[in-house]
C-alpha positions as CSV (number, residue, x, y, z in Angstrom):
1,M,-10.9,-88.1,102.9
2,N,-12.3,-85.1,104.3
3,T,-13.2,-82.0,102.0
4,G,-10.4,-79.4,102.1
5,D,-8.3,-82.7,100.5
6,L,-10.5,-83.0,98.1
7,R,-10.8,-80.1,96.5
8,R,-6.7,-80.1,96.9
9,A,-6.4,-83.1,94.9
10,V,-9.1,-82.1,92.3
11,L,-7.9,-78.2,92.3
12,E,-4.0,-80.0,91.1
13,F,-6.2,-82.6,88.8
14,L,-7.0,-79.6,87.0
15,R,-3.8,-77.9,86.9
16,T,-2.0,-80.6,85.6
17,L,-4.7,-80.8,82.9
18,V,-4.3,-77.2,81.9
19,I,-0.6,-77.8,81.8
20,A,-0.9,-80.4,79.5
21,F,-3.1,-79.0,77.7
22,V,-0.9,-76.1,77.4
23,L,2.3,-77.5,76.5
24,A,0.8,-80.8,74.0
25,Q,-0.5,-76.9,72.5
26,V,3.5,-75.5,72.3
27,V,4.8,-78.8,70.4
28,M,1.6,-78.6,68.1
29,V,2.7,-75.2,67.2
30,S,5.4,-75.4,67.1
31,V,7.8,-78.9,67.4
32,A,5.5,-81.4,65.7
33,Q,2.0,-82.4,63.8
34,A,0.3,-84.4,62.9
35,F,-1.5,-84.5,59.1
36,Q,-3.5,-87.0,57.1
37,V,-3.1,-87.8,53.4
38,E,-6.1,-86.4,51.5
39,Q,-5.2,-87.3,47.9
40,Y,-2.9,-90.1,46.1
41,S,-0.3,-87.5,44.8
42,M,2.2,-89.7,46.2
43,E,0.1,-92.7,46.0
44,P,2.1,-96.0,46.4
45,N,4.2,-94.3,49.5
46,L,1.5,-92.2,50.6
47,L,-1.7,-93.4,50.5
48,P,-5.0,-91.3,51.5
49,R,-5.7,-92.0,55.3
50,D,-2.2,-92.2,55.9
51,R,-1.5,-90.2,59.2
52,V,2.5,-88.5,59.1
53,L,4.3,-86.7,62.2
54,V,6.0,-83.6,60.6
55,N,8.8,-82.5,62.1
56,K,7.8,-78.2,62.1
57,F,11.2,-78.2,64.4
58,L,13.8,-78.8,62.1
59,Y,13.4,-75.9,58.8
60,R,14.5,-73.6,62.0
61,F,17.9,-74.9,61.6
62,K,18.6,-76.2,58.3
63,P,16.9,-75.4,55.1
64,P,15.2,-78.5,53.4
65,H,16.8,-80.5,50.8
66,A,15.9,-82.9,47.5
67,G,14.9,-85.8,48.7
68,Q,12.7,-84.7,51.8
69,I,8.9,-85.4,52.0
70,I,7.5,-82.5,53.1
71,V,4.2,-80.7,54.0
72,L,3.6,-77.5,52.2
73,H,1.0,-74.3,51.6
74,P,0.8,-74.5,48.0
75,P,1.5,-70.6,46.8
76,D,-2.1,-70.4,44.9
77,Y,-3.9,-72.0,47.7
78,P,-2.5,-70.7,51.4
79,Q,-4.9,-72.4,53.6
80,R,-4.6,-76.5,52.0
81,N,-2.3,-78.7,53.5
82,Y,0.0,-80.5,50.0
83,I,2.5,-83.0,51.4
84,K,5.0,-83.2,48.1
85,R,8.5,-84.8,47.3
86,V,11.6,-81.9,47.6
87,V,13.0,-82.4,44.2
88,A,15.6,-79.3,43.6
89,T,16.3,-76.7,46.1
90,P,18.2,-72.9,45.6
91,G,19.6,-72.3,42.6
92,Q,19.4,-75.9,40.9
93,S,18.0,-75.8,37.6
94,V,15.3,-78.4,37.1
95,R,14.1,-79.7,33.6
96,I,12.1,-82.3,32.8
97,H,12.0,-84.0,29.1
98,D,11.0,-87.4,27.4
99,G,9.4,-88.6,31.6
100,H,12.4,-88.0,32.6
101,V,13.6,-85.2,35.9
102,Y,17.5,-83.6,35.6
103,V,18.3,-81.3,38.2
104,D,21.5,-79.4,37.2
105,N,21.4,-81.5,33.7
106,R,22.2,-84.9,35.3
107,L,19.3,-87.9,35.4
108,L,18.1,-88.0,39.1
109,A,18.0,-91.5,40.3
110,E,14.2,-91.4,41.7
111,P,14.0,-95.1,43.0
112,Y,10.9,-94.0,45.1
113,L,8.7,-93.9,41.1
114,H,7.3,-97.0,40.0
115,V,5.7,-94.6,37.4
116,A,7.8,-92.5,35.5
117,T,7.0,-88.3,35.1
118,N,5.2,-87.8,32.3
119,G,5.8,-84.1,30.0
120,S,8.0,-81.6,30.2
121,Y,9.0,-78.4,31.8
122,G,11.8,-75.8,32.7
123,P,13.8,-75.6,32.6
124,A,14.1,-73.8,35.0
125,T,16.3,-71.9,38.1
126,V,15.7,-72.7,41.4
127,P,15.7,-69.1,43.5
128,P,17.0,-68.6,46.7
129,N,14.5,-69.3,49.3
130,D,12.4,-71.5,47.5
131,V,12.0,-75.2,46.2
132,F,10.6,-77.2,43.8
133,V,8.6,-80.2,44.7
134,L,6.6,-83.3,42.6
135,G,4.4,-85.7,43.7
136,D,5.4,-89.3,43.6
137,N,2.1,-90.0,41.5
138,R,3.1,-88.1,38.7
139,D,0.0,-88.4,36.7
140,N,-1.8,-87.9,39.7
141,S,-0.3,-84.8,41.2
142,E,-0.9,-81.4,41.5
143,D,3.6,-79.8,42.6
144,S,5.5,-76.7,41.3
145,R,5.1,-77.7,37.6
146,A,1.2,-76.4,37.8
147,F,1.9,-73.7,41.4
148,G,5.4,-73.0,41.0
149,F,8.5,-72.9,43.1
150,V,6.9,-73.2,47.2
151,P,8.8,-70.1,49.5
152,Y,10.1,-71.7,53.0
153,A,7.7,-69.6,54.2
154,N,5.2,-72.4,53.2
155,I,6.9,-75.0,54.4
156,I,5.6,-77.0,57.6
157,G,8.0,-79.2,58.0
158,E,9.5,-82.5,57.1
159,A,7.2,-85.3,57.5
160,V,9.4,-88.0,59.7
161,M,7.3,-90.9,59.8
162,I,3.8,-92.5,58.9
163,Y,2.3,-93.4,61.9
164,W,-1.2,-95.6,60.6
165,P,-2.4,-97.4,58.9
166,I,-0.4,-99.3,61.7
167,D,0.5,-102.1,59.0
168,R,2.4,-99.1,57.3
169,T,3.8,-98.1,60.0
170,H,7.4,-96.5,59.5
171,V,10.2,-93.7,59.2
172,F,11.5,-91.8,56.1
173,R,14.8,-91.5,55.5
């Protein structure tokens, strides 16, 4: 290979790297992003050091719905990332009484919980373009009971799967 061919090959390789880097940044900013769970607030469904893939694109087309696990910036700490479950959406009333969560005065079925909810809350109605979120480990969760409703603008995206560690890999339904 002569010097001109080597130079063209190196330039082509560098160009490919730059394009790959730019595409990766576009995907991370607008489509999907990886997050690491830091706390115990979603235990046992999500554990500290679990790594989740978050769909950042979904909520540009449809609002979140109850049951989805989302990554958000809490209103009081916009620089932090929290992961919680959506319990109530705009226009719904939410109330916690005797360890049970009620949405629109109906007991919420929560098969993902292993321990009942303590304390009480509400009733309160979720404002337009906001959601009410709770952690699955309610005794160890800072959630809407503490920081209030979460505006859509504070939602980063929906957690779609655990991808690490390998033995915990699964897609959320």
